[in-house]
N, C-alpha and C positions, 0 to 999 in steps of 0.2 A: 669661410666656414658657406658661403655662399656657392663657390667653387664646387666643394666638397659634396655640398647638398643635392647639387644639380648633377654630378657625376653619378652619386649613388642611384636616384630616381632614374637617371637615363639608363645607367649600367642594368638595373633591374628589370626595365620595359625592354631593353633590347634582347636580354636572357629569356625572359618570358615568350618574347614573340619568336624567338628560334627554336624554344624548347615545345612552343605550341606548333609552329610550323613543321618540325621535324616529325613530330607526334602525329600531325595529321596526313602528313608524305606517308609515315608508316603503316596509317591505318588505308588510306587509299590504294597502297601499291598491295596490300594482304588481301582488299577488297576487289580490286580487278585481277588478281590473282585467281580467286576464286571464280570470280566470271567467266574468265578465262579456259579454267579448268572444265567448269560447268558445259560451257560453250562445245568444248573438244569432246566430251562425253555425249552431249546429243548428235555431233557430226558423226560420230563414230556409231550409235546405234542406226543413224539414217543408212549411214553407207554401208554397213551390214546386212541391213536391209535389204538394197540394191545387188550386193555382191550375192546372196541367197536367191536372187531371182535373175541376175544375169551373169554370173560369175566373173571370169576373167576381163571377158568382152566389156562389161560395166566399167571395170577398174582402169582400163584404157582409155576408156571416153572420159574419165575425170581428166580436168585440166586445170589444175589447181597448184599455183606455187605457194599458197601460205601454208597448207598443211603439205605433211609427209603422208603416204598411204603404202603400207607395208601389209603382205600378205601371207601366210608362214601355214604349214601343213603342222600335222599334229606331233610330227617327229622334230620339229624345230627347223626346217629347210625353208628358205625364203622362196616363196613362188612368185611374187611380184613387189617391187617398188618403183616408185615412181620418180624418187631422184638418184639413187646409185642401181648401177649394173647387179642384177640378183647375183650373177653369178660369181661377183667379188665379194661377199657377203657370208660370214660366219653364220654359222648355226644358233639359233634365237631362240632356244628351249630353256637355258638357263636365265633369261632378262626378267626380271623381278614382274613386272606388268604379264607377261609370257606366262609364267606361272602361276598367277592371280587368276588368271583367265581361264586357264586349264583346270584349275581349281573350283573356282568358285564361279567361272560364268562371265565374269566382269575383271580387270583388274588395270591398275594406273600407278603412274612411278613420273619422278622428276628426277632428271640426272643428265650429267656431261655426255653429250654425244662424241665419241671419238671420230665417227665415222663425218659427222658436219661440224667438228669442233665447234659446241655451242649448247647450251643447254637447254633442255628440251623436255617439255611436257607431255607423257607417253599416255595413250588410252587403249586399250586391247580389249575387245569382244571374241566369246568363242562363238564358234557357228555351227549351225546343225550337224555339219560334218568333220566336228572337232578340230576344224582349222582356227585360225586365230585371226582376226583381220583389226590391226593395228594402225592408230593415226597419232600423229605427233603435230607439234607445233614449237618454234622458239618461245620460250619463257620472256617474258616482259621484263628487262632488265628496270632498276629504278632509276637510272639516268635517262632511260625512255621515257619515263611517267615526268621526270623533272623537266625532259626538253618538250615535252607537250604542252606541260604548263608554265613554261616558261614566260612566256609574256604575262599573264595574269599574276604570277607569281612575283615577276618584278616589279608591277603596280602595286601589289599589296604591300610588298617590302618599302617602296617608296613613301605610299602614303601612312604606312605605320611608323617609321623613320620619321617624318613629319610630325605627325600626331604625338608621337614619342616626347620629340624634341620639344614642341608646345606646350604638352601638359607638364615636362619637366621643369620647363621655365615657370609654368604659372604656379604649379604648386611650391616650388623652390621660395619664389616671392611671398605666397600665400603663408608658409612655414614661418619665414625669416621676418615678414613684416610685424607683428606683433612683438618680437625681440629687439627690433630694430627703432622700434617707436618707444621704448622703455626708457624714462626717465629717470635716469640714474640717479639724481639725487633725493628721488621720492618714490623707489620701487615699490614700496608698500601699498600705495594706493591701487595695484594692480591685484592685489594678492586673491581677491573675492570674485574676481570677472572669470568666466566660465573659459575662455580662450587661454588665460596663462596659469591654468590649474596644472598641466604635468611641468610647469616650470616653476612650482610654486617653491620648490627648495633652492634656485638660483636667485629668485626674490629675495630670501631670506639671509644668502649668502651676499647679494650685492647690498642690501642694509647693513647688515654685521659689518661689513668692511669700508661702507661709509661711515657708520659711526666710529669705526676704530680709527680710521683717518683722520676723522675729525680731533679724537682724542687726542691720535699721536700729534696731529697737527698745536692742538693745545700744549701741548707736553712739550713740542719743539719750540714753541714760541716762550714759553714758561721757563724752559732752560736756559733759551737766550738769554731772557730778562736777568735770571739769576746770574749767568757769567756775566753781562755787563754790571748787574749791581755789585758784584763778588769784585771784578778789578777794580771798581771804582771804592770801593770799600777797604781793597787793600792798599790802593794808592794813597788812600787818605792816612789809614791806618799806620802807613809807615811813615806818611810824610812827617806827621805827629813828633814820634820820637826822632825822626830823625834832625829836624828842626831845632829839636831841645837840646840833642847832643851838639849840633853845629854851635848854637848860642853858648853853650857852656863854655865849648873849646875856644870859643872866638873871645871868651872876656878872658879865659886864661892866657891864649896866646898873646893879647894885646896889654896885660897886666893891669889888667880894672880889678882884680881879685885880689885882696888882701891875702896874706901868707898864711892865716889862721882858716881863713877858707876854702884853699884849695882841696882840702883833704874831702869836706862836706860836697864840694862841686863834683869832686872824682866819684864820690858816693854817688850821687845823681845820676853823673852819665852812665855808672855802673847798673844802677836798676834801671835806665831806660833802656838800655844795650840789652840788659837780661829780658826783658819786656819785649823788645823787637825781636832777638833770638826765639821765644816762643811762641811769638805770632807767625815767624818762618816756617815754626818748625809745626805748629797747627795747618798752617796753609800747606805746605809738603804731604802732612797725613790726608787731609781732605782730598788732594788730587791722585793720593794712591786709591782711596775711597771712590771715588767717583771712576776708576778705572776698574771696580768690584773686586780688588784686593787681589788681580791677577798675579802680582808679584808677592803675595803673601805665602806662607805654606801650612796648610790645613795638618795637624797633627793631634794625638790623644793629650788629653792636658786635664787638670784639677781646678774646677772654678775655685773652689773653697781656698786653694791654696795660691791663685791667680791674685783672689782678692786680698789675702793676708800680704802679699809683697806689693801691692799697690798701697794698702793701708801705712805698713811699714814705711812706704818711701814720703808718705805725706806727714810724719810723727812729730818733724821739726815745725812746719807750719800749722801743724794743729795747736800744737802745746804753744807756739807764738801768739795763737789767736783766742787761746784760753778755750777750746773745743776739745773735747771727750771723743774720741771715734774708736767704736767697739765692734768686735765680729764675732757672729755668732752662726751658728749652723754644722754642715757636715760634710767629708769629701765627697765629691761629685763630680766625676769623670764624663767629658764630653770631646768629641772631635771637633775641633775648631782651628781659629786662628790664633793663636795663644795673645799675642801683642795687640789683637784687636778686643779680647777681653780685657785683657790689664789696661786698656785705653777706655774701656767702658768704667771700668770699677773707679779709674784715678780721677776720670774727669766727673763723674757723679760725687764722689768725694771733697774733690776738692771745691766744688760750688758749695756744697753742702758745707765746709769750714768757712769759704771766703763771706757767703751771704748768711752768716748765724752771727751769734752774739758774744761774748765772753761768758762761760759759764755753760754754753750750749753743748749739744749734744749731736753725732750723726752715728746710727747705728745700722749697721752692714750685715742681712741677712742671707746666709746663701744655702737653699735647699734642693733637692734631688727629688722631681714627681713623676707621675706615670708617662706625664707628657714631655719632660724635657726639664731643663734649671729653671730656676725662678729664683731671680736675685732682686731683692729689695734693699733701698736705699732710703733710710729716712732722717731729716733734720728738723732741729727747732729754730729753723731759721727765720728769716723775714717774709718769707712766701710769696706767691704768684698771684697778680690781681688776676682774676677773670679774664678779663679782655685781652690778657696776654698770653694766655693758656695754650693757645693755636698757633703763636709765633715764636714759641722759646727754642724751637729746634731750627730756625732760621739762622744763618749766616750773619755773624755781627750784629745779630739783634740780642738788646742788652735791656732788661726787666727795669732795673735802677742804675742809668747811665754811671750818673753820679760814683754810686758805689763800684761799681765797674772799675771803672779808672784809678779809683783811690786802692782796691785791693789789686790791680793788676790783670784784670779780665781780659780777654782777647775777643771773647764774644763766639767762638769757635767751638767750644767745649761740648755743648751740646747737640750741635751738628754731626761732631765726629761720632758721638754716642749715636746717634737716629741712625746714621751711615752705618758705621759697625754693626747693631742689631739686625738691619736690614740685610746685611751682605751674608749672616748667618740663618735667615729664614725667620726671623723671631719678631715680637713686638715689645712695645713700650708702653705704660700707663702713666700716668701723673696724676698725684692727688694733693692738693694746695689749699692750704687757708692763709690770708692775711695773717701776720703776726703769729700765728702757730707753729709753721713749714712746711716742708713739703717731703712726700713721698713719690719715688720711681721705683716702678714694677718693670722688669725685664726677664721676658719669656724668650726662652730659646730652647729648640727642638734636640731632641738626642740625637739626630741624624740631620746634620748642618751642612756636609756638604753637597 
């Protein structure tokens, strides 16, 4: 950036200087050309008076290499020329300056002379006998002016280049000094200072990015901690059933189990295995959700129909627990990932059944509103303590650990629900009272993709 600003200032200075120099040279050339033409006219007036008095003898006495003097009679014939043999010269009656002099008494012209092979200034004066006296001089070309000014111009160019370089360096440092001195950890302290007024949007942007980086860092640290805790919890949750299976199998293998107890032992092994399989399935599902559900398909589906299927799948479990599960509402079409919607209803209803009491109820309500789909799952279970409300969606968190193990909960159900709702751009609310029950309210927007 320092180099770019310096080059920009340096380039502008050089362009301005060269443009000024060209303009000055142009004005100077125009001025000197006018002076030359004026001087030629004066010389013509003086020479005409000498010819009026002395005739051709006066002209022959003129010894000037700077001016070309030509005397022409009224018919255009050349009577005298101090540069060319008059006998070799053509009739001059059609020359512009001659025609003007015959008509108006005086004429002038600038043109290329084929005789002298250069650009000439011509000044012609009509005399009393109607003859014409003409003086001409070589018009000074631009390069002559430049050559004459060569030394001062070179000196000025060197001085200009030096000062341009010096000023460009100083200005670049002055412009960048406030930026280079910014404390990136606290940019807003410069916000009200006058010299930072132009870069106020940049300061805001830096502050915003600093805050965003800090948030991201916290999120990364939090995610890392969650992964560590998750890995530790998975290991712990898997070790417990595996130890149980290993212990039961060892007893049977060593013949330490009575024949009549083999079947109950097998049943316990099956229950523990079933619980472990459920845990593995939940872990796999959570892993997919951590990837944003990228492998899952979005499609047009009906929330009411999905909720009915989920409730039907829990019919046996609800009957064995003595809990009545009911569904009300109406058709609720939505574009979503159907398996995740199923998972939301299934896990909420399963929790409502497991953490309930015999004779309890789980009420499921599906409604379509102007903003999207609203799913309510309300139970008459044990409720959630206020201190646990913020943690119930954490992985492996259990409100009642002893009851969770008794009913075979993995501690991942609500975490799956939270992730599934988030993928659909929705939100979930929880209302609960100890001993009275819990209500989960899930709101999903119509356009979820």
